[in-house]
C-alpha positions as CSV (number, residue, x, y, z in Angstrom):
1,M,0.0,0.0,0.0
2,I,2.8,2.4,0.9
3,D,5.7,3.2,-1.5
4,V,8.9,4.5,0.0
5,R,10.9,6.1,-2.8
6,V,14.6,6.9,-2.3
7,A,17.0,8.2,-4.9
8,P,20.2,10.2,-5.0
9,E,20.2,13.4,-6.9
10,H,22.5,12.2,-9.7
11,A,20.5,10.4,-12.4
12,D,23.2,7.7,-12.7
13,W,23.6,7.3,-8.9
14,L,27.3,7.9,-9.4
15,Y,29.6,10.4,-7.6
16,Q,33.3,11.2,-7.3
17,T,35.0,10.5,-4.1
18,G,34.8,13.6,-1.9
19,E,31.7,14.8,-3.6
20,K,28.6,15.1,-1.3
21,V,25.5,13.2,-2.0
22,K,21.9,14.0,-1.1
23,F,19.1,11.5,-1.2
24,N,15.5,12.5,-2.1
25,I,12.9,10.7,0.0
26,E,9.2,10.5,-0.9
27,V,6.5,8.4,0.8
28,T,3.3,7.8,-1.2
29,R,-0.1,6.1,-1.0
30,N,-2.0,5.6,-4.2
31,D,0.9,7.6,-5.9
32,V,-0.1,10.6,-3.7
33,N,2.4,12.0,-1.1
34,L,1.5,10.8,2.4
35,K,1.4,13.9,4.6
36,G,2.5,13.6,8.2
37,V,4.2,10.2,7.9
38,E,6.9,9.3,10.3
39,I,10.2,7.9,8.8
40,R,13.5,6.7,10.1
41,Y,16.5,6.7,7.8
42,E,20.0,5.2,8.1
43,I,23.1,6.2,6.2
44,S,25.8,3.6,5.9
45,E,28.6,2.4,3.7
46,D,27.7,-0.8,1.9
47,M,26.7,-3.4,4.5
48,M,28.4,-1.5,7.3
49,K,27.0,-0.2,10.6
50,P,25.0,3.1,10.2
51,L,27.0,6.3,10.2
52,Q,23.9,8.3,11.0
53,T,20.3,7.5,12.0
54,K,17.5,10.0,12.3
55,T,13.7,9.9,12.9
56,L,11.4,12.7,11.6
57,V,7.9,13.4,10.4
58,L,7.4,14.4,6.8
59,K,4.9,17.3,6.7
60,D,4.4,17.0,2.9
61,G,5.4,13.3,2.5
62,K,8.9,14.2,1.2
63,T,12.3,15.5,2.2
64,T,15.9,15.6,1.1
65,V,18.7,14.4,3.4
66,D,22.4,15.1,3.3
67,A,24.3,11.8,3.5
68,G,27.9,13.2,3.3
69,T,30.5,11.6,1.1
70,M,33.1,8.9,0.8
71,K,36.8,9.5,0.7
72,K,37.6,6.2,-1.1
73,P,35.8,4.2,-3.8
74,G,32.7,2.4,-2.6
75,F,29.0,2.7,-2.0
76,L,26.9,4.8,0.4
77,R,23.4,3.6,1.1
78,C,20.3,5.3,2.5
79,I,17.7,3.0,3.9
80,V,14.3,4.6,4.8
81,Y,11.6,3.0,7.1
82,A,8.2,4.6,7.0
83,K,5.4,3.8,9.6
84,Y,1.8,3.7,8.6
85,D,-1.2,2.1,10.2
86,G,0.9,0.0,12.5
87,K,3.1,-1.4,9.8
88,E,6.6,-0.5,8.6
89,Y,7.6,-0.1,5.0
90,Q,11.1,0.2,3.5
91,G,12.8,1.8,0.6
92,M,16.5,2.4,-0.2
93,A,19.0,3.8,-2.7
94,T,22.8,3.4,-2.9
95,A,25.2,5.9,-4.4
96,G,28.4,4.7,-6.0
97,F,31.6,6.5,-5.5
98,N,34.1,5.7,-8.3
99,P,33.1,2.0,-8.2
100,E,35.4,1.3,-11.2
101,K,38.3,2.0,-8.9
102,I,37.3,-0.5,-6.2
103,Q,40.1,-3.1,-5.6
104,P,39.7,-6.5,-3.9
105,T,40.9,-7.1,-0.3
106,T,41.6,-10.8,-1.1
107,T,45.0,-11.7,-2.5
108,L,46.1,-14.4,-5.0
109,P,47.9,-17.4,-3.4
110,A,51.3,-18.2,-5.1
111,D,50.1,-21.7,-5.8
112,F,46.6,-20.8,-6.9
113,V,46.9,-21.9,-10.5
114,A,48.9,-25.1,-9.6
115,F,46.3,-26.0,-7.0
116,W,43.5,-26.0,-9.5
117,E,45.5,-27.5,-12.3
118,N,46.4,-30.5,-10.1
119,A,42.7,-30.8,-9.0
120,K,41.6,-30.9,-12.6
121,I,44.2,-33.5,-13.5
122,E,43.1,-35.7,-10.7
123,N,39.4,-35.2,-11.5
124,A,40.1,-36.1,-15.2
125,K,41.3,-39.5,-14.1
126,I,37.8,-40.4,-12.8
127,P,35.7,-42.1,-15.5
128,M,32.7,-39.9,-16.4
129,D,30.4,-42.9,-16.5
130,A,27.4,-40.9,-17.8
131,K,23.9,-42.3,-17.1
132,V,21.2,-40.7,-19.2
133,T,17.4,-41.1,-18.8
134,L,14.8,-39.6,-21.3
135,L,12.1,-37.6,-19.6
136,P,9.2,-38.0,-22.1
137,E,6.8,-35.9,-20.2
138,R,9.2,-32.9,-20.5
139,C,10.1,-33.3,-24.2
140,T,8.6,-30.9,-26.8
141,E,8.1,-31.1,-30.5
142,K,11.6,-29.6,-31.0
143,V,13.5,-30.7,-28.0
144,N,14.4,-33.9,-26.2
145,V,14.9,-33.6,-22.4
146,Y,17.0,-36.0,-20.3
147,H,18.0,-36.5,-16.7
148,V,21.8,-37.0,-16.6
149,N,24.3,-38.0,-13.9
150,L,28.1,-38.1,-14.2
151,Q,30.8,-39.3,-11.9
152,N,32.7,-36.4,-10.4
153,F,35.3,-35.6,-7.7
154,R,35.6,-39.2,-6.4
155,R,34.5,-42.6,-7.6
156,G,30.8,-43.1,-6.7
157,A,30.1,-39.4,-6.3
158,R,27.7,-38.0,-8.9
159,L,26.8,-34.7,-10.6
160,Y,23.2,-34.5,-11.7
161,A,21.7,-32.3,-14.4
162,I,18.9,-31.8,-17.0
163,I,20.0,-31.6,-20.6
164,C,17.8,-30.3,-23.4
165,V,18.9,-31.3,-27.0
166,P,17.3,-30.1,-30.2
167,K,15.7,-33.0,-32.1
168,A,16.6,-31.8,-35.6
169,P,19.8,-33.4,-36.9
170,G,22.8,-31.0,-36.8
171,K,25.6,-29.6,-34.7
172,Y,24.7,-27.1,-32.0
173,P,26.4,-24.7,-29.6
174,A,25.9,-25.4,-25.9
175,L,24.9,-23.4,-22.9
176,L,25.9,-24.5,-19.4
177,R,23.4,-23.2,-16.8
178,V,24.9,-23.0,-13.3
179,P,22.6,-22.6,-10.3
180,G,22.0,-20.1,-7.6
181,A,22.4,-21.0,-4.0
182,G,20.1,-23.4,-2.2
183,T,18.5,-26.7,-2.9
184,R,15.8,-27.2,-5.6
185,P,14.8,-29.3,-8.6
186,Y,15.6,-28.2,-12.1
187,N,13.5,-28.2,-15.3
188,G,16.1,-27.5,-17.9
189,D,16.4,-24.5,-20.3
190,L,13.8,-25.4,-23.0
191,L,13.6,-21.8,-24.2
192,N,17.2,-21.6,-25.4
193,A,17.2,-25.2,-26.6
194,E,14.2,-24.5,-28.9
195,K,16.3,-21.6,-30.4
196,G,19.0,-24.2,-31.4
197,M,21.3,-24.7,-28.4
198,I,22.1,-27.7,-26.3
199,T,21.4,-26.6,-22.7
200,F,22.9,-28.3,-19.7
201,E,21.5,-27.2,-16.3
202,I,23.4,-28.7,-13.4
203,G,22.7,-29.1,-9.7
204,I,25.7,-28.9,-7.3
205,H,24.7,-31.2,-4.4
206,G,25.3,-34.6,-5.8
207,V,21.6,-35.6,-5.7
208,P,19.0,-36.1,-8.5
209,V,17.5,-32.8,-9.8
210,N,14.0,-34.2,-10.8
211,L,12.5,-35.1,-7.4
212,P,9.6,-33.5,-5.5
213,V,10.2,-30.0,-4.0
214,S,9.8,-31.4,-0.5
215,F,12.9,-33.6,-0.9
216,Y,15.0,-30.4,-1.5
217,S,13.4,-28.5,1.4
218,E,14.3,-31.3,3.8
219,L,17.9,-31.3,2.5
220,G,18.1,-27.5,2.7
221,N,16.8,-27.5,6.3
222,G,18.8,-30.6,7.2
223,P,22.2,-31.9,6.1
224,L,22.8,-29.2,3.5
225,N,22.0,-26.3,5.8
226,G,25.0,-24.0,5.7
227,Y,26.8,-26.0,3.1
228,M,28.6,-22.9,1.8
229,H,30.7,-22.9,5.1
230,S,31.3,-26.7,5.2
231,N,35.0,-27.7,5.8
232,L,36.5,-24.3,5.0
233,D,39.2,-25.1,7.5
234,N,40.6,-27.6,5.0
235,K,41.1,-26.2,1.5
236,D,41.2,-29.7,0.0
237,E,37.8,-30.7,1.6
238,Y,35.9,-27.4,1.3
239,Y,32.4,-28.0,-0.1
240,Y,33.0,-26.0,-3.2
241,K,36.0,-27.9,-4.4
242,R,33.7,-30.6,-5.7
243,V,31.3,-28.0,-7.1
244,Y,33.9,-26.1,-9.1
245,L,35.3,-29.3,-10.5
246,G,31.8,-30.4,-11.4
247,C,31.5,-27.4,-13.6
248,V,34.5,-28.6,-15.5
249,R,33.1,-32.1,-15.6
250,A,29.9,-30.7,-17.1
251,V,32.0,-29.2,-20.0
252,D,33.7,-32.6,-20.4
253,Y,30.2,-34.1,-20.9
254,I,29.2,-31.4,-23.4
255,Y,32.2,-32.1,-25.4
256,S,31.3,-35.8,-25.5
257,L,28.0,-35.2,-27.2
258,P,27.7,-36.0,-30.9
259,E,25.2,-33.1,-31.4
260,F,27.7,-30.5,-30.0
261,D,29.4,-28.3,-32.6
262,G,32.8,-28.9,-30.9
263,T,33.6,-25.2,-30.3
264,N,31.0,-23.0,-28.7
265,V,30.2,-23.4,-25.0
266,Y,28.8,-20.5,-23.0
267,V,28.1,-20.5,-19.3
268,A,25.4,-18.4,-17.5
269,G,24.0,-17.9,-14.0
270,G,23.1,-15.5,-11.2
271,S,24.3,-15.1,-7.6
272,Q,26.0,-18.4,-6.8
273,G,25.5,-19.1,-10.5
274,G,27.1,-15.8,-11.4
275,A,30.1,-16.9,-9.3
276,L,30.2,-20.3,-11.0
277,S,30.1,-18.7,-14.4
278,I,33.2,-16.7,-13.8
279,I,34.9,-19.6,-12.0
280,T,34.2,-22.0,-14.9
281,A,35.5,-19.5,-17.5
282,G,38.6,-19.0,-15.4
283,L,39.2,-22.7,-14.9
284,D,38.3,-24.1,-18.3
285,S,39.7,-22.6,-21.5
286,R,37.0,-24.4,-23.6
287,I,34.4,-21.8,-22.4
288,K,33.9,-19.2,-25.2
289,G,31.9,-16.6,-23.2
290,L,30.0,-16.1,-19.9
291,I,27.0,-14.4,-18.4
292,A,27.2,-13.5,-14.7
293,F,24.5,-11.7,-12.7
294,Y,25.5,-10.3,-9.3
295,P,28.2,-13.0,-8.6
296,A,28.4,-14.4,-5.1
297,L,31.6,-15.6,-3.4
298,S,33.4,-12.4,-4.4
299,D,36.0,-10.8,-2.2
300,L,35.2,-13.0,0.7
301,T,37.8,-11.3,2.9
302,G,36.0,-7.9,2.7
303,Y,34.5,-8.0,6.2
304,A,37.8,-9.0,7.7
305,N,39.1,-5.8,6.2
306,G,36.4,-3.4,7.4
307,R,34.1,-3.4,4.3
308,A,31.5,-5.4,2.6
309,G,32.3,-9.0,1.5
310,G,30.5,-11.2,-0.9
311,W,27.8,-13.8,-0.1
312,P,27.8,-15.8,2.2
313,H,29.2,-12.9,4.3
314,M,32.1,-14.8,5.8
315,F,34.2,-13.3,8.6
316,R,31.7,-10.5,9.5
317,E,32.1,-10.9,13.2
318,A,35.3,-13.0,13.0
319,D,38.4,-12.6,15.2
320,K,41.2,-12.6,12.6
321,K,43.7,-13.5,15.3
322,D,41.9,-16.8,16.0
323,P,44.0,-19.6,14.3
324,V,41.1,-21.4,12.8
325,T,39.6,-18.1,11.4
326,A,43.0,-17.2,10.0
327,R,43.2,-20.6,8.3
328,K,39.8,-20.1,6.9
329,I,40.7,-16.7,5.6
330,E,43.7,-18.1,3.8
331,N,41.7,-21.0,2.4
332,S,38.9,-18.8,1.1
333,K,41.4,-17.2,-1.3
334,Y,41.5,-20.5,-3.3
335,Y,37.7,-20.3,-3.8
336,D,37.2,-16.5,-4.2
337,V,35.7,-15.4,-7.5
338,V,38.1,-12.5,-7.6
339,N,41.0,-14.9,-8.1
340,F,39.3,-16.8,-10.9
341,A,38.2,-13.5,-12.5
342,R,41.9,-12.7,-12.9
343,L,42.2,-15.8,-15.2
344,V,39.2,-15.0,-17.4
345,K,40.2,-14.6,-21.0
346,V,36.9,-14.6,-22.8
347,P,34.1,-12.0,-23.3
348,G,31.6,-11.7,-20.6
349,F,28.2,-10.0,-20.0
350,Y,27.7,-8.8,-16.4
351,S,24.7,-7.2,-14.7
352,S,23.9,-6.1,-11.2
353,G,22.3,-3.3,-9.1
354,Y,23.5,-1.0,-6.4
355,N,20.8,-2.0,-3.8
356,D,21.9,-5.6,-3.5
357,M,22.5,-6.6,0.1
358,V,22.9,-10.3,-0.7
359,C,25.8,-9.9,-3.1
360,P,26.8,-6.4,-2.3
361,P,28.0,-4.2,-5.2
362,T,31.4,-3.6,-3.4
363,S,32.1,-7.3,-3.7
364,M,30.9,-7.5,-7.3
365,Y,33.1,-4.7,-8.4
366,S,36.0,-6.2,-6.6
367,A,35.8,-9.1,-9.0
368,Y,34.6,-7.2,-12.1
369,N,37.5,-4.7,-11.9
370,V,40.2,-7.3,-12.1
371,I,38.8,-8.8,-15.3
372,T,41.0,-7.9,-18.3
373,A,39.0,-9.8,-21.0
374,P,36.4,-7.9,-23.0
375,K,33.4,-7.2,-20.8
376,T,30.0,-5.7,-21.0
377,M,28.3,-4.3,-17.8
378,L,24.6,-3.6,-17.5
379,I,23.9,-1.7,-14.2
380,V,20.3,-1.3,-13.2
381,E,20.9,0.9,-10.2
382,E,17.6,0.4,-8.3
383,T,17.7,-3.4,-8.4
384,A,18.6,-5.5,-5.3
385,H,19.1,-9.3,-5.5
386,W,16.7,-9.6,-8.4
387,T,16.5,-8.8,-12.1
388,Y,14.0,-7.3,-14.5
389,P,13.2,-9.5,-17.5
390,E,14.8,-7.0,-19.8
391,Q,18.2,-7.7,-18.2
392,W,18.2,-11.4,-19.2
393,E,16.8,-10.5,-22.6
394,K,19.9,-8.2,-23.2
395,A,22.1,-11.0,-21.9
396,W,20.7,-13.6,-24.3
397,E,20.9,-11.0,-27.2
398,W,24.6,-10.5,-26.3
399,M,25.2,-14.3,-26.4
400,Y,23.5,-14.9,-29.7
401,E,25.4,-12.0,-31.3
402,K,28.6,-13.6,-30.2
403,L,27.6,-16.9,-31.6
404,I,26.8,-15.2,-35.0
405,D,30.1,-13.5,-34.9
406,N,31.8,-16.8,-34.4
């Protein structure tokens, strides 16, 4: 019922360091300013504790607040809470200060490349042992749909996926779809398959991806609760090692398909999937391009250095002097998107928003800014951890243009 609108005065939400920013605040009901409404606003650097908090009554339903500035590249956020009829409504806006100059806090381990090259070599020794089951109820006039599982990481461990293959004889490019965080079933990407692509949508948890939703809810609330923190004290046993290698194994499988054109593999995802897109492109030279929306797992050491870190917000309240924490901080560097971003050599399409408090923009730019390969960025300033349909439309347009150019 109540709309809390917040926006900085600059149309692009961008400022130079040292430049002062003001936020315009407007509270409306039925698109009419709500007179006499009480608000509370907080000004903070991205994901940090408030620098200022104030409560006031808006005589005419609107006001402008002076939020100050930032002396170094980053983001300054204004969150507004409005009270009406016993309920609280929220709006926010985030100003960027030279975000293109944000540098990561994480560092590159000297043996980073060797660690992952050795891991890939060991994984390649494990037979793929692909098992493929047709899903007739999901097939369409143009596309066959299969449930697939492959051996990955250790003998007996499996990677599960849904693959959609065009029925018409021919050779096709491929799209690897990598998932966001959590546990869920997958349907496969029929839309892009019907346009003439092999699409391979993977799960990361080593369980079938075509079971009832209740199965995944029980997993997520049970043994897989907090999986993103599992075994970080041992870099060889951290949960994501199997996941990252699974993305490479997925490319192995795509290359084994007789319908594959033998050249064009793109990878796409958002959040955890955005992270896995960058990671796969950094790990596997067979990837020809990537699409990454608000990548998670970026600059994980941010909070340990007094600023926002990427999802899953590690080290936020950590004692860096604690030996276990110190070991986890060092191990995180082998899994940080930033360090895979340094290795990316193929074109990428990236998109994000400034209001994202799941994968904060400070962490996203920490990874984006170290990429030296050709890159296209679509910023939709007001978005948080979600996208408009137009953003994905532009991403797919970018991909198909690249395929035509090839």
